[in-house]
N, C-alpha and C positions, 0 to 999 in steps of 0.2 A: 105441335105434338107430332112425332113421326108415326108411320104405320107400324104398330107394334109387332105385326106378323109379316112384314114385308120381306125380311131376309129368309123367312121360312116358306113363303108363298112363291117367291120367284128365284130362279137360278141366274147366275151371272151369264150375261150375253153381251157380245160386242157386235158392232155393225159388220155386215158381210163385205168381203173383198170382191172386187171384180174378178171374173174368171181368169186364171193364169194365162190361158192361151190368148186372151184379149189384152190384158194389161202389159204383157211383155213386149207388145208391139208399139207401145207409145211411152211417153214420159209423164203422163197425167197421174193424179192422185189415185192410189190403188184402192181406196175405200169407197163404197157406196154411201149415200146419205143415210142417216139413221132416222126412223120415223118417231113421232112423238110418243106413241104408245110404248115402244121399247124403252125409250129414255125414261118415261114415267115409271115403268117397272123397275128399272135399275136404280133410280133415285129413291124408290120406295124401300129398297134393301138397306138403306142407311138407317142405323139405329139411333142416331143423334145421341151418342154416348155421353154420360155424365162427364167423363174425362176423354175427350176426343184425341186419341193418339195420332190421328192423321194430321193434326195441327203441327205436332212436333216433327212428323215425317216430312212436312212440306217446308222447304227453305224459305218460302215466301210467307208462311203463316196463313195460307188461304183459309177462309172461314168455311170449311167444307160442309159440315152438317147443315149450316144455314142455307147455303145455295142449293144443296140437295133437296131440302124440304120445300124450298120455293119452287123448284122444278116439279116436285111431286104434286104440288097444289096448283100447277099451271101458271105461276107468277113469274114468267120468264124475264120481264123487264127488271123486276126487283132482283132476280138472281144475277142478271148481268151487272147491276150496280154493286152488289156484294162482291162478286168475283173481281171486278175491275178496281175495287177499293184496295186490294192487296197485290194485284197482278196486272202490270201494264199490258202484257201481250199473251193472253190465254190462247190466242190463235196460234202462237208458236209453241208454247209449252204443251198444249193439248195434242199437238202432233209430234213433238220431238222429245218430250220429257219421258224418262222411263217410269215415272210415277212412284217415287219413294213414299208418297202418301198412302198408296195402296198396300205397300209392304207393311205399314203399321196400322192398317184398318182393323178394328176390333172384330169385324165379321170374319177376317182372315184367320183368326185363331182356330176356328172349327170348320170353315167353309171358304169358298172363293171370295176374295174381297170385293167391295163395291167398285164399280167401274168409274171411279172418280175422274180419271183423265178424260174419258169419253164424254161424261156429263159436262165437264168443263168446256170442251171444244164445241159441244152442241149448244151450250148457252151462248157462246160467242157467235156461232153460225146464225142462230135465230135473231140475235141482236143486230148483226150486220145486214141480214136480209130485210129487217124491218127499218133499216136506216137509223139505228140507235147509236152507232159508233160515230160520234160526232167530235169535232175538235173542241177543246176547252181552253181557249186563250185566256190569259190572265186579265183581270179588270184593271190592275195597276201594274206599271212597270217599275222595277227596282232601280234601274239605271246602272246596274252592275252586269258584267259580262263574263262568260265562262267558255273556255275552249275545251271541247271533249275530243280527245285524240283516239279514234277508233270507232267504227260504226257498227259493231256487233251488238248483240242483245244487251250487254252491260252498258255500253255507250248510249244506245237508244233509250233504254229505261231511264238512265240518269238525265239525258237531255230532255226527255218529256217532263220529268219531275221538276227540273230546274226551270224550264220554260213556263210551266204552269204556276211556279212560284213568282214569276215576273222578271226573271233574269233573261238577258240576251244570250242565246246559246248558239255556238257554231261548232258543228261536228266536222272534224278533219279526217278523211278516209283515204288511205293510200291506193285502194282499188278503184276501179272505174264505176263501182256501184256500191251502195251501202248494204250492210247485212252481215258482214263478217263471214264466218264459216257457213252460216245459213244461206248465203247468196250462192257461192260457187262450190262449197265443200259438201253440201248435202243435196242429193238428187231431187229433181222436181217431183218424182213419184212419192216422195215423203213430204215435201213442202214446195208447193207451186209458188214461184217467185212473185206473182202478182200480189200475193198476200203481204210481202215485204213492201212492195210499192204502195199498197193502200195505206199501210202504217206510215210510210214516209210522207205521203200526202197529208195525213192527219197531223204529223209533227210540224210540217211546213206551215199549215194553217194555224198552228199554235205558236208560231214564231221562231221555230228552229231553222237555222240555215245550214245547208250541207255543202261542203267543199270536197269533191271527190278528186281522185288522181293526185292527191297531195301527200307525199311521204314526209312527215315531219322529221326534221334532221337532215333531209336531203333537198326537198323542194322549198322548204322554209325552215328557219332555225327555231329552236325552242325559245331563244331570246326574243325573236319577233313575236311569238305567241304570247309571251309573258308581258311584252310591251302593249299588245293589243287588248289583252284580257286581264280581268282581276283575279282569276284563278284558272288553273289548268288541271283537268282530270284525264289521266291516261287509262284507257281501257283497250289496250292493244292485243289482248288475248294471249294465248300460250301456244303459238304455232311453230315452235322449234321442234322439228320432227325427230322421233326416236328411230334410230337405225338398228339393224341387227348387230350383235357383237362381231368382232373380226371373224369372217367366214371365208374359206377358200372360194374363189370365183365371184366374190361380191362385185368386182369391177366389170363384169360382163354386161353387155348391152341387154336391154329387155327387162332389167330389174329397176323398178321405180318406186318411189315413195307414193303412198296412196293418194295424197293430195295433188301430186303432179298429174296423176291419172284423172281423178275426179274433177278437178278444176277445169281441165281442158274440155272434158265431155260436157260439163254443165255450161261452160261458155258457148259451146256449139249449140246446145239446146236453147240457150238464150238468144241465139242469132248473132253472137259476137264473133264466131268463127264459122267458116264454111264446112270444116270437118274437124274431128277430134285429133289432137296431136298424137295421142296414144290410143290404139284400138285393140279390142280383144277379139275382133271378128275372125272366126276360123281357128282360134288359138286354144291351146291347153293353158289355162290360167291357174296359177298358184297364188293364193292370198294368205299371207302370214298375219295372223291375228284373229280374234274371235268376237270383237265388240261391234258397236254400231257402224264404225267406219268400214270394217271388213264386210259387214252385211251390205253396206252401200256399194262397195266394189263388186260384190256378188251380183246384186240386182242390175247394176250398170253393165257388167260384162255379159250377162244373159241377154239384155236388150241389144247389145252390140252384135250378138250372134257368136258367142264363144263356143268352141268345140267342147270344152269341159271346164268346170271351175271347181277347184278344191280349196277349202279353207283349212289351214293347219294352225292349231292352237296348242301352246305348250302345256297348259294346265289340264288335269284330268277332266273327263266329262262330268259336269255337275249333276246332282240328283234331280229328279223330276219334281220332287216335293221338298219342303223345308225339313231339315233335320233338327228337331226341336232341342236335342241334347247339346249341339254345338252352335246352332244358329237360331236361337229362340225368338219368337215374336216379342217386341215389335222391331227387332233389328232388320236390316235389309236382307231379304231372302236370297241366299246364294243358291239359285236353282238354274237349270237349263232354260235358256230363253231363246225363242225362235220368233222371227218376224216375217213379214210378207216375202222378203227376198229368199229366205230359207225355203219357203214353200214353193218357190218358182224353179228350184233346181239346185244343182251343185252337191258336193260331198263335203262333210265335215269330219276332220280327223282331230281327235283330242289326244293330249299327252304325247305329242311328237314335236320335232323341230328339224329344220334343215341344217345339215352338217356340212353340205357343200353344194355350190351351184356349178353345174356341169355345162360345158359349151356344146353347141350344136355344130357338127361337121357334116352338113348336108345329109343328115339322117331324116328319113321320112317318117319312120315309126316312133321316133323319140324313145326307143327302148334302150337296150344295153348293147351298143355297137360292138364292144369288144368280145361279147359272148362269154366272158369269164366271170360275170357277176360283179365286176368292179365298177362298171359304168365309165371306164376310161375311154377317151376318144382320141383317135390318132391325129397327129399333126400338131403344129404349134400355130400361134397367132389367131386362135379362135376369138371372136369378139362378141358373140351373142349366146345368151342362155338357151339351152335346149332341154335340160332336165335338171332335177334336183335330187340330191341324195338325202333321204330323211331317215330319222331314227326315233324310236320311242325314247322318251326321256323321263327322268324323275327330277324333282325339284329339291335342291339342297335345303336342309333345315338348319343351317348354321347361322341364320339371321340375314343372309344375303340371298338374293334371287339368282341362283346358279342352276343351270340345266346340266344334268348328268346323263349322257347317252346310255341306253341299255344295250349291252353287248348282244350281238346276234339278231338285232331287230332292223338292221339297215335294209333299205330297198330304194329303188330308183323310181321316180315319178316324172312323167313328161311335163315339160314347162317351157312354153314359148314366151310367156309373159309372167313375171313375178311382181306382185304388188305388196309392199310393206305397210301393213295397217296395224302397227303395234304401238300407236299412241304418240303422245307429245311429251317433251321433257321440260317444258317451261316456255316463258316468253322469249322471243328472239333478242339476242344482243344486237345493238345497232347504234347509229349515230345519235339518236335522241337520248338514250341513256348515257352514252359517252359524253355528250355535251353537258348533261346535268350532273355528271360525276356520280351516278347511281350504279352500284354493283348489284348483280343478281345474287340471290341466295343460293346455297347448294342445290336447292330444288328448282332453280331457274325462275324464281319469283322476285317481285319487287316488294321489299318490306316496307310496311307502314306502321304508324302508331295507331292507338285506339281511335283517333280522329280521322283515319284513312289518309293522313298526310304523310308524304315521304320525308326524307331528311331535308328536302328543299321547301322552305315555307311557301305556301300557296300552290304547291304541286301535289296532287292527290293521285291515287291509283286504285283500281277496282277490277272486279271480274277475274278471269283466269290469270291475268297478269299479276294480280296480288295473291290469288288463292291457289293457283296451279290448275292444270287441265281438269275440267269438271263439266257440269251439266248446264244446259240452257237455263233451267230454273234457278240455279245458283248464280248464274251471270246476271239475271234480272234482279235477284235479291241483292247482289253486290252493288249493282248500279243504283238501286233505290237507296241503299244505306249510304253510299258515297255521296249521292246527291244531297241527302239530309245533312251530312257533314260539311259539304261545300256551302250549302245554304246558311248554316250556322256561322261558318268562317266569314261569309260576306255580310254578316250582321242582319240576316233576314229575320223578319218578324214572323212569329208563329213557328210551327214545326212541320217539316215535311214528314209524312209517314214513312217509316223504314221497317223492314221485316225484323221481328224479334224471334230468333231461333236459338236453341241451346248451343252453347259453345262446344259441347262435347259431341255434336253431331259429326259422324265420320265423313271424310272426303269421299265423294263418289266420282271415280275417274271414268271418263268417256273412252 
């Protein structure tokens, strides 16, 4: 029985952040640990609804009211068991997921929702500190083998499920380390990488083998994998970057895709490089985009010592609270979201877009060198960006996402470094898909049947590769579901648990 007055007694609180002036000098986690008393209060706010809409909001089907009440009553070990029964990696989702469960929390109808995401990560933290996150190797081996191509959250979740079912699992990862975008695409101040390493150690103890630096289709053929294994599961993500539409000056130096920037910095933080290939130090930085990746660029640029950082987003500024008329509960609330990086500095501009990238001709002030308001720069052969021309925009309502500049709103913004953080367009085409003869859909995804199998028997796909660019929680859910399908294909006894989520749940694009 929940505390019937908990949501009336306590207000929503989250753990405190380390002071800005302290955290921007390092790459460590920005949050301070939460104490038991605060988490008890927050868990007590859960009403244990007769119809818990948070279940449908969570792609993994996490049993949220149950673990909330176990935390409220101090039964942390049982809470960890309930949480891990549906979620392989709450240590990742609790730090990286935007918490769609909270968007459908019943308390959120009239008040701030329960801090489900934070309770989740604190359950894991206490279990890890108590040494309760242990390997679970299978008692019996199946004698069947599975190749998982891609070591991101979908691949890791699938590998763990299949290994625990007794199958021999080998994860092939083209990078030098496992983790997918979590490894080098997300800064350490959001996810310290030793957490991925700890999970790798657990999976290895459960029988999973990792082969890094192996680009399937280049370093080994798909035919080789199919000869070695009884099934192949592709979980290669959706890392085909989205670029700006044709824009004058796009060819200038100093304009980079966000991942080109973040990967280099994160490799430096990991000790793989002595310095970052791209630095924001002392520069005016423009970030195009307004999602998590743009915020990651912001926090990274601030830590590198940027002179200024401006985030430009094409959509209008969202409201601070849910508009119940057009965005009713329990749909995902379309509201203004700010995270720790926004608190650290920078400027956010909404409803605007870059209409031209302007070159720098030895201008120190990055203003309007021509003096006529045009932003034109004398001379030819300029190779580096020095400013951008931006304009307010409206979005066409003809069914296509088209930006229409608003006349008379043009202005010049200094820019020594421009980062394009406008998302991904699907999985990357490459030799693996070409060898298999699998075409991408118009959305850049690999299509599968209801059994997660591609047009090639014994070859499956999951995660962003199948679904399209989405969330870490969806990747883990996809990995679990695909693992259950592979297990069935291999004639496995019993059933692997897989998430059960409404087919109508909207895609959530990162």
